[in-house]
C-alpha positions as a Markdown table, in Angstrom:
| # | Residue | x | y | z |
|---|---|---|---|---|
| 1 | Met | 103.5 | 136.7 | 98.4 |
| 2 | Ser | 102.7 | 135.1 | 95.6 |
| 3 | Leu | 103.6 | 132.0 | 94.8 |
| 4 | Ala | 105.6 | 130.4 | 92.2 |
| 5 | Leu | 107.4 | 126.8 | 90.7 |
| 6 | Arg | 110.7 | 128.1 | 92.2 |
| 7 | Asp | 109.2 | 128.3 | 95.9 |
| 8 | Val | 107.9 | 124.5 | 95.7 |
| 9 | Tyr | 111.6 | 123.6 | 94.5 |
| 10 | Ala | 113.0 | 125.9 | 97.8 |
| 11 | Ala | 110.6 | 123.8 | 99.8 |
| 12 | Arg | 111.5 | 120.5 | 98.6 |
| 13 | Arg | 115.1 | 120.9 | 99.9 |
| 14 | Leu | 114.0 | 121.8 | 103.5 |
| 15 | Val | 111.3 | 119.2 | 103.2 |
| 16 | Tyr | 113.5 | 116.2 | 102.6 |
| 17 | Arg | 115.9 | 116.8 | 105.2 |
| 18 | Ala | 113.1 | 114.8 | 107.2 |
| 19 | Leu | 111.2 | 113.1 | 104.5 |
| 20 | Lys | 111.6 | 110.8 | 101.5 |
| 21 | Pro | 109.6 | 111.0 | 98.3 |
| 22 | Thr | 106.2 | 108.7 | 98.8 |
| 23 | Pro | 105.2 | 105.8 | 96.8 |
| 24 | Leu | 103.5 | 106.0 | 93.8 |
| 25 | Leu | 101.7 | 102.5 | 93.1 |
| 26 | Arg | 99.7 | 101.2 | 90.7 |
| 27 | His | 97.6 | 98.3 | 93.4 |
| 28 | Pro | 96.5 | 95.0 | 90.7 |
| 29 | Leu | 93.4 | 94.5 | 93.2 |
| 30 | Leu | 92.3 | 98.5 | 92.9 |
| 31 | Val | 93.0 | 98.4 | 89.1 |
| 32 | Gln | 90.6 | 95.3 | 88.6 |
| 33 | Glu | 87.9 | 96.3 | 91.3 |
| 34 | Thr | 87.4 | 99.7 | 89.5 |
| 35 | Gly | 88.4 | 98.7 | 85.9 |
| 36 | Leu | 90.6 | 101.9 | 85.7 |
| 37 | Asp | 94.6 | 102.2 | 85.4 |
| 38 | Leu | 94.8 | 104.2 | 88.9 |
| 39 | Tyr | 97.8 | 104.9 | 90.7 |
| 40 | Val | 97.7 | 105.4 | 94.2 |
| 41 | Lys | 100.3 | 108.5 | 95.7 |
| 42 | His | 100.7 | 107.3 | 99.2 |
| 43 | Glu | 101.0 | 110.2 | 101.3 |
| 44 | Asn | 99.7 | 108.1 | 104.4 |
| 45 | His | 103.5 | 106.9 | 104.0 |
| 46 | Asn | 104.8 | 110.3 | 106.0 |
| 47 | Pro | 106.0 | 109.9 | 109.3 |
| 48 | Thr | 102.9 | 111.7 | 110.5 |
| 49 | Ser | 100.3 | 109.3 | 108.0 |
| 50 | Ala | 99.4 | 112.6 | 106.3 |
| 51 | Phe | 100.6 | 115.0 | 103.4 |
| 52 | Lys | 100.1 | 118.1 | 105.3 |
| 53 | Val | 103.9 | 117.4 | 107.3 |
| 54 | Arg | 105.3 | 118.7 | 104.0 |
| 55 | Gly | 103.8 | 122.0 | 104.7 |
| 56 | Gly | 104.7 | 122.4 | 108.2 |
| 57 | Leu | 108.6 | 121.5 | 107.5 |
| 58 | Asn | 108.7 | 124.0 | 105.3 |
| 59 | Leu | 106.8 | 126.8 | 107.1 |
| 60 | Val | 108.5 | 126.4 | 110.5 |
| 61 | Gly | 112.0 | 126.0 | 108.0 |
| 62 | Asn | 111.1 | 129.4 | 107.1 |
| 63 | Leu | 110.4 | 131.5 | 110.5 |
| 64 | Asp | 112.4 | 134.3 | 111.1 |
| 65 | Ala | 113.9 | 134.7 | 114.7 |
| 66 | Glu | 111.2 | 136.7 | 116.3 |
| 67 | Glu | 108.7 | 134.1 | 114.7 |
| 68 | Arg | 110.7 | 131.4 | 116.7 |
| 69 | Arg | 109.5 | 132.2 | 119.8 |
| 70 | Gly | 106.6 | 130.5 | 119.6 |
| 71 | Val | 103.6 | 129.4 | 117.1 |
| 72 | Ile | 99.8 | 128.5 | 117.6 |
| 73 | Thr | 97.7 | 126.5 | 115.4 |
| 74 | Ala | 94.1 | 125.0 | 115.4 |
| 75 | Ser | 93.3 | 121.2 | 113.7 |
| 76 | Thr | 91.5 | 118.6 | 113.5 |
| 77 | Gly | 94.7 | 116.6 | 113.9 |
| 78 | Asn | 96.9 | 116.1 | 111.0 |
| 79 | His | 97.4 | 120.1 | 110.4 |
| 80 | Gly | 98.1 | 120.5 | 114.1 |
| 81 | Gln | 101.0 | 117.3 | 114.1 |
| 82 | Ser | 102.3 | 118.5 | 111.1 |
| 83 | Ile | 103.4 | 121.6 | 112.6 |
| 84 | Ala | 104.2 | 120.0 | 116.0 |
| 85 | Met | 106.7 | 117.8 | 114.3 |
| 86 | Ala | 107.9 | 120.7 | 112.1 |
| 87 | Cys | 108.8 | 122.5 | 115.8 |
| 88 | Gln | 110.3 | 119.9 | 117.3 |
| 89 | Gln | 112.6 | 119.2 | 114.8 |
| 90 | Glu | 113.3 | 123.2 | 114.7 |
| 91 | His | 113.0 | 123.7 | 118.4 |
| 92 | Val | 110.2 | 126.4 | 118.2 |
| 93 | Pro | 107.8 | 126.0 | 121.1 |
| 94 | Cys | 104.4 | 125.3 | 119.7 |
| 95 | Thr | 100.4 | 125.3 | 120.8 |
| 96 | Val | 98.1 | 123.0 | 119.2 |
| 97 | Val | 94.2 | 123.4 | 119.5 |
| 98 | Val | 93.1 | 120.1 | 119.0 |
| 99 | Pro | 91.3 | 117.3 | 121.0 |
| 100 | Glu | 94.3 | 115.1 | 120.6 |
| 101 | Gly | 97.7 | 115.7 | 119.5 |
| 102 | Lys | 101.5 | 114.2 | 119.0 |
| 103 | Tyr | 104.9 | 115.6 | 119.1 |
| 104 | Gly | 105.5 | 117.3 | 122.4 |
| 105 | Ala | 102.9 | 120.4 | 121.6 |
| 106 | Thr | 101.1 | 121.9 | 124.3 |
| 107 | Ile | 97.5 | 120.7 | 123.2 |
| 108 | Val | 94.3 | 122.8 | 124.0 |
| 109 | Glu | 90.9 | 121.1 | 124.1 |
| 110 | Ile | 88.5 | 124.2 | 122.4 |
| 111 | Gly | 85.7 | 124.1 | 120.6 |
| 112 | Arg | 83.0 | 121.6 | 119.1 |
| 113 | Asp | 85.1 | 121.1 | 115.6 |
| 114 | Phe | 88.3 | 122.5 | 114.0 |
| 115 | Asp | 86.2 | 125.9 | 112.9 |
| 116 | Glu | 85.2 | 126.3 | 116.6 |
| 117 | Ala | 88.9 | 125.8 | 117.6 |
| 118 | Arg | 90.4 | 127.9 | 115.1 |
| 119 | Glu | 88.4 | 130.8 | 115.8 |
| 120 | Tyr | 89.8 | 130.6 | 119.0 |
| 121 | Val | 93.0 | 130.6 | 118.8 |
| 122 | Glu | 92.3 | 133.9 | 116.2 |
| 123 | Arg | 90.7 | 135.4 | 119.2 |
| 124 | Val | 93.9 | 134.8 | 121.4 |
| 125 | Val | 96.9 | 134.9 | 119.0 |
| 126 | Arg | 97.7 | 138.7 | 119.6 |
| 127 | Asp | 97.5 | 138.5 | 123.1 |
| 128 | Arg | 100.3 | 135.6 | 123.7 |
| 129 | Gly | 102.4 | 137.1 | 120.7 |
| 130 | Leu | 102.8 | 133.6 | 119.3 |
| 131 | Arg | 103.1 | 133.3 | 115.2 |
| 132 | Tyr | 99.7 | 131.8 | 114.3 |
| 133 | Val | 99.4 | 129.2 | 111.6 |
| 134 | His | 96.8 | 129.2 | 109.7 |
| 135 | Ser | 95.8 | 125.6 | 108.2 |
| 136 | Ala | 94.9 | 127.1 | 104.7 |
| 137 | Asn | 95.8 | 131.0 | 104.2 |
| 138 | Glu | 99.6 | 130.3 | 104.4 |
| 139 | Pro | 102.1 | 130.7 | 101.1 |
| 140 | Met | 104.8 | 128.4 | 102.5 |
| 141 | Leu | 102.3 | 125.7 | 103.9 |
| 142 | Ile | 101.5 | 125.3 | 100.1 |
| 143 | Ala | 104.5 | 125.5 | 98.5 |
| 144 | Gly | 105.7 | 122.4 | 101.2 |
| 145 | Val | 102.5 | 120.3 | 100.5 |
| 146 | Ala | 103.1 | 120.7 | 96.3 |
| 147 | Thr | 106.1 | 118.8 | 96.9 |
| 148 | Tyr | 104.1 | 115.9 | 96.5 |
| 149 | Ala | 102.8 | 116.9 | 93.2 |
| 150 | Leu | 106.3 | 117.8 | 91.8 |
| 151 | Glu | 107.1 | 113.9 | 92.4 |
| 152 | Leu | 103.8 | 112.5 | 90.8 |
| 153 | Phe | 104.1 | 114.7 | 87.7 |
| 154 | Glu | 107.9 | 113.7 | 87.3 |
| 155 | Glu | 107.2 | 110.3 | 88.0 |
| 156 | Leu | 104.3 | 110.0 | 86.0 |
| 157 | Pro | 104.2 | 112.6 | 83.3 |
| 158 | Gln | 101.5 | 111.1 | 81.3 |
| 159 | Val | 98.7 | 111.5 | 84.0 |
| 160 | Asp | 95.7 | 112.6 | 82.7 |
| 161 | Val | 93.3 | 112.9 | 86.0 |
| 162 | Ile | 93.9 | 113.5 | 89.2 |
| 163 | Leu | 91.5 | 113.2 | 92.6 |
| 164 | Val | 92.2 | 115.1 | 95.8 |
| 165 | Pro | 90.3 | 115.5 | 98.6 |
| 166 | Ile | 89.5 | 119.8 | 99.6 |
| 167 | Gly | 89.2 | 120.3 | 103.2 |
| 168 | Gly | 90.9 | 123.6 | 103.6 |
| 169 | Gly | 92.5 | 123.1 | 100.6 |
| 170 | Ser | 96.0 | 123.4 | 100.6 |
| 171 | Gly | 96.8 | 119.8 | 99.1 |
| 172 | Ala | 94.2 | 120.4 | 95.8 |
| 173 | Cys | 95.9 | 124.2 | 95.8 |
| 174 | Gly | 99.5 | 122.7 | 95.5 |
| 175 | Cys | 98.4 | 119.6 | 93.1 |
| 176 | Ser | 97.1 | 122.5 | 90.7 |
| 177 | Leu | 99.4 | 125.2 | 90.8 |
| 178 | Val | 102.2 | 122.7 | 90.0 |
| 179 | Arg | 100.0 | 121.0 | 87.1 |
| 180 | Thr | 99.8 | 124.6 | 85.7 |
| 181 | Trp | 103.4 | 125.4 | 85.6 |
| 182 | Thr | 104.8 | 122.4 | 84.5 |
| 183 | Gly | 102.1 | 122.8 | 81.7 |
| 184 | Ser | 101.2 | 119.2 | 82.4 |
| 185 | Arg | 97.5 | 118.4 | 80.9 |
| 186 | Ala | 96.0 | 116.7 | 83.5 |
| 187 | Arg | 92.7 | 117.5 | 85.0 |
| 188 | Val | 92.7 | 118.0 | 88.7 |
| 189 | Val | 89.5 | 117.0 | 90.6 |
| 190 | Gly | 88.8 | 118.0 | 93.8 |
| 191 | Val | 86.4 | 115.5 | 96.5 |
| 192 | Gln | 84.4 | 116.9 | 99.4 |
| 193 | Ala | 81.8 | 115.3 | 101.6 |
| 194 | Ser | 78.2 | 115.7 | 101.0 |
| 195 | Gly | 77.7 | 116.6 | 104.1 |
| 196 | Ala | 80.5 | 119.2 | 104.7 |
| 197 | Asp | 80.0 | 121.1 | 100.9 |
| 198 | Thr | 80.7 | 124.8 | 101.7 |
| 199 | Phe | 83.9 | 124.4 | 99.4 |
| 200 | Thr | 81.1 | 122.9 | 96.3 |
| 201 | Arg | 78.9 | 125.4 | 96.3 |
| 202 | Ser | 81.5 | 128.3 | 96.7 |
| 203 | Trp | 83.3 | 127.3 | 93.8 |
| 204 | Arg | 80.7 | 125.8 | 91.4 |
| 205 | Thr | 78.6 | 129.5 | 92.3 |
| 206 | Gly | 81.5 | 131.9 | 93.2 |
| 207 | Glu | 79.4 | 132.7 | 96.1 |
| 208 | Arg | 81.2 | 132.0 | 99.3 |
| 209 | Val | 79.1 | 130.6 | 102.0 |
| 210 | Thr | 79.5 | 128.9 | 105.2 |
| 211 | Ala | 77.6 | 126.4 | 106.9 |
| 212 | Glu | 76.1 | 125.9 | 110.6 |
| 213 | Val | 77.6 | 122.3 | 110.5 |
| 214 | Ala | 80.4 | 119.8 | 108.8 |
| 215 | Ala | 78.0 | 116.4 | 108.9 |
| 216 | Thr | 80.6 | 114.2 | 108.0 |
| 217 | Phe | 82.8 | 111.3 | 110.0 |
| 218 | Ala | 85.9 | 112.3 | 107.5 |
| 219 | Glu | 87.6 | 115.4 | 109.6 |
| 220 | Gly | 89.9 | 115.9 | 107.0 |
| 221 | Ile | 87.6 | 117.4 | 105.4 |
| 222 | Ala | 85.3 | 118.4 | 107.5 |
| 223 | Thr | 85.0 | 122.5 | 107.7 |
| 224 | Arg | 82.1 | 124.7 | 107.5 |
| 225 | Thr | 84.0 | 127.7 | 105.6 |
| 226 | Thr | 85.8 | 128.7 | 102.6 |
| 227 | Phe | 89.5 | 130.3 | 103.4 |
| 228 | Asp | 90.6 | 133.6 | 101.2 |
| 229 | Leu | 94.2 | 131.9 | 99.8 |
| 230 | Thr | 92.9 | 128.4 | 99.0 |
| 231 | Phe | 89.6 | 129.3 | 97.4 |
| 232 | Glu | 91.2 | 132.2 | 95.1 |
| 233 | Ile | 93.6 | 129.6 | 93.9 |
| 234 | Leu | 91.1 | 126.7 | 93.3 |
| 235 | Arg | 88.6 | 129.3 | 91.8 |
| 236 | Lys | 91.3 | 129.7 | 89.3 |
| 237 | His | 92.7 | 126.1 | 88.6 |
| 238 | Leu | 91.0 | 123.4 | 89.8 |
| 239 | Asp | 88.7 | 121.7 | 87.2 |
| 240 | Asp | 86.1 | 120.2 | 88.5 |
| 241 | Ile | 85.1 | 118.9 | 92.0 |
| 242 | Val | 82.4 | 115.9 | 93.4 |
| 243 | Thr | 81.1 | 115.1 | 96.2 |
| 244 | Leu | 80.4 | 111.9 | 97.9 |
| 245 | Glu | 77.7 | 110.3 | 100.4 |
| 246 | Glu | 78.8 | 109.3 | 103.6 |
| 247 | Glu | 78.4 | 105.3 | 102.8 |
| 248 | Glu | 80.7 | 106.0 | 99.9 |
| 249 | Leu | 83.3 | 107.6 | 101.9 |
| 250 | Arg | 83.0 | 104.7 | 104.5 |
| 251 | Glu | 83.0 | 102.2 | 101.6 |
| 252 | Gly | 86.5 | 104.1 | 100.1 |
| 253 | Ile | 88.5 | 102.8 | 103.6 |
| 254 | Arg | 87.0 | 99.2 | 102.8 |
| 255 | Leu | 88.5 | 99.5 | 99.5 |
| 256 | Ala | 91.6 | 101.3 | 100.2 |
| 257 | Leu | 91.9 | 98.5 | 102.5 |
| 258 | Arg | 91.0 | 95.9 | 100.7 |
| 259 | Thr | 92.9 | 96.4 | 97.6 |
| 260 | Thr | 95.5 | 98.5 | 98.7 |
| 261 | His | 96.2 | 96.9 | 101.8 |
| 262 | Asn | 96.6 | 100.2 | 103.2 |
| 263 | Leu | 94.3 | 102.1 | 106.3 |
| 264 | Ala | 93.2 | 104.8 | 104.7 |
| 265 | Glu | 91.0 | 107.8 | 107.0 |
| 266 | Gly | 88.2 | 109.3 | 105.6 |
| 267 | Ala | 89.8 | 111.6 | 103.5 |
| 268 | Gly | 92.5 | 109.5 | 102.2 |
| 269 | Ala | 90.1 | 107.3 | 101.0 |
| 270 | Ala | 87.9 | 110.2 | 99.5 |
| 271 | Ser | 89.9 | 109.8 | 96.1 |
| 272 | Leu | 89.3 | 106.1 | 96.3 |
| 273 | Ala | 85.6 | 106.3 | 96.3 |
| 274 | Ala | 85.7 | 109.3 | 93.7 |
| 275 | Ala | 87.5 | 107.1 | 91.4 |
| 276 | Met | 84.8 | 104.2 | 91.7 |
| 277 | Lys | 82.1 | 106.7 | 91.4 |
| 278 | Leu | 83.3 | 108.7 | 88.5 |
| 279 | Arg | 84.7 | 105.2 | 86.8 |
| 280 | Asp | 82.7 | 105.5 | 83.5 |
| 281 | Gln | 83.9 | 109.0 | 82.7 |
| 282 | Leu | 87.3 | 108.1 | 83.5 |
| 283 | Ala | 87.5 | 104.9 | 81.2 |
| 284 | Gly | 90.7 | 104.7 | 79.5 |
| 285 | Lys | 92.2 | 107.6 | 81.0 |
| 286 | Thr | 94.9 | 107.8 | 83.7 |
| 287 | Val | 94.6 | 108.4 | 87.2 |
| 288 | Val | 96.2 | 109.5 | 90.1 |
| 289 | Cys | 94.4 | 109.0 | 93.8 |
| 290 | Val | 95.7 | 111.5 | 96.1 |
| 291 | Met | 95.5 | 109.1 | 99.8 |
| 292 | Ser | 96.1 | 112.0 | 101.7 |
| 293 | Gly | 96.2 | 110.4 | 105.5 |
| 294 | Gly | 95.9 | 106.9 | 107.5 |
| 295 | Asn | 95.1 | 108.5 | 110.7 |
| 296 | Ile | 91.7 | 106.9 | 111.7 |
| 297 | Thr | 90.5 | 105.8 | 115.4 |
| 298 | Asn | 90.2 | 101.6 | 116.2 |
| 299 | Glu | 86.4 | 102.6 | 116.9 |
| 300 | Met | 85.6 | 104.3 | 113.7 |
| 301 | Leu | 87.6 | 101.7 | 111.9 |
| 302 | Gln | 85.5 | 98.7 | 113.3 |
| 303 | Gln | 82.6 | 100.8 | 112.7 |
| 304 | Ile | 83.3 | 100.8 | 109.2 |
| 305 | Leu | 84.3 | 97.0 | 108.3 |
| 306 | Met | 81.2 | 95.9 | 110.3 |
| 307 | Ala | 78.8 | 97.9 | 108.7 |
| 308 | Gly | 80.6 | 96.9 | 105.2 |
| 309 | Ala | 80.4 | 93.1 | 106.6 |
| 310 | Glu | 77.0 | 93.3 | 107.7 |
| 311 | Ala | 75.4 | 94.7 | 104.6 |
| 312 | Pro | 75.3 | 91.9 | 102.6 |
| 313 | Ala | 73.2 | 89.7 | 105.0 |
| 314 | Leu | 71.0 | 91.9 | 105.3 |
| 315 | Gln | 70.9 | 92.2 | 101.6 |
| 316 | Gln | 69.6 | 88.4 | 101.8 |
| 317 | Thr | 67.4 | 88.6 | 104.6 |
| 318 | Gly | 65.2 | 91.5 | 103.2 |
| 319 | Arg | 65.6 | 93.0 | 106.6 |
| 320 | Pro | 66.1 | 97.2 | 106.2 |
């Protein structure tokens, strides 16, 4: 199906049965540290602590009777939680192929990363007679997550630049499409990890590539390939993209905690890290960073915070 703005408005009616609009906040400490007129769209404030729940609620809410026999999906976490929560609300059986999950779904542990889990699901889905929910190639998912962009543009129509992380691409697609459909002049800039940049390389050259590994701790943007629907949308509607090194992503988490007092996962903090990296280019513009999620393990957070605390001491002593 082809998407239109009316699909996003229809999705909002379904999404708002379970969610409220998320905050768009201007944090004084973040403004001071970046030197930018900067706002944060807090998708980490959703019940699953991530934007993807919007897409799950819309897609599962639109399933027909045959599809409601059961769904299966693959995820590193946020997408799986989204589909599981939506299926719980709609009383639809749900299987998630993911290292860990919530909301009562059946969990199957397969593969070393998201793409291996996805490939397993795509092999077995026909045998089990379930509705396969792809994490990106789903128009109803994109329409659902695009509801955050409606909120953003309605609340801050004067926005000049929106920074949004890109993994599978559904969030960036929703933002780019709503920007285009509403006639906004804002530029939408994607953010990826340098170690998982297959979308970046594909988008810049037009030749889609696949990588052997996704070398980033930021699971929400750790994809090794591009997906048909989201790639085609972003090829037409995305304005630019920036990549970040691992330490820049880690510093984004520390920046979020230090200046907004919000816990952000690697992908969720990527937009803040990108704003710091691009701050000279963004000077004088009204910028929105999409904090897409806040799901990070205690162990990972401790490592990142400890590394940040040790860095000044290492510089003072001159040790490597």
